C-alpha angles and dihedrals in degrees: 000000000000119000088249117032118203109238125215106192117194132172098226110027129088120178124209129198116275093009124117122233125188115208136184112215116202110143112098094233092053093044085058090048093053093046090052092046092050089052091052135028095325092237125141128176117225114210130177118236116234121237112283092042091126092070091065107017094137089054127045108292119187119281132193109265096232117072140146130250118231130201115219102236096170132023131179119184112207124215093257093052098262120129137219108203139170121215127199113207112241113174143333120261140188120223111237101174137348126231119219101193100100135056088249127051123268130177146190104242139181124216118250103214124191122212122234092254129225127291088260090053092052091050090049091051091051089051091052090047090057089051091050092051090050093048092050097042094098091051092048092048091053092047096048135233093309089076097049116132109246110239090215092057111115116249092240093050092048094050092047094046092051092046090055103037103038116097096258130143114266091242089053090053090048091053089053092049090053095054110118098227141025089244094056090044092052093045092049092048091053091048091049094051092045090052093049092050092050091053097040106043092141095058096041129225122339112281128232119250111244 
């Protein structure tokens, strides 16, 4: 990571490693951020704004300390200076200290690296994956084959993609991002979906975001 990572704080977006995120950049300070990133290592840190952010959005409202870096894999600059970009999540980070010298936010961060886990952990994750596929089967059937979960998709990538794309509250996604292992993240995701289904029988299982 760079010494100072550009931060893009939003109130409703959480990025996970190895997941793609399209963004439309229109605020002048974040246009500057994207231009600087494209001239450097193309890395941006996504961070979730804490509740109350709307009272000081133009300033520097509080963010959760754990976020995820994203690599700009695609960038389109529009005639009026706005950008359409696509980020690919790279790794989780923890904010150590913020820098105030630019119009946009930057921070000193440290990587939050997860270990591979034990053999028992990997078996547990596979078990949770099977539960997730069962829980989401009705949604996939209604949406058609285009939404089928690829069997070759790695367990980690599947858990992270579902955590990002399912219609969950931002704070719920943030809690998943902050879990200390893939096993705990997968278990928490299953528990979250089971709870939502129990309380929302009439509307059916959570739907995937298109």
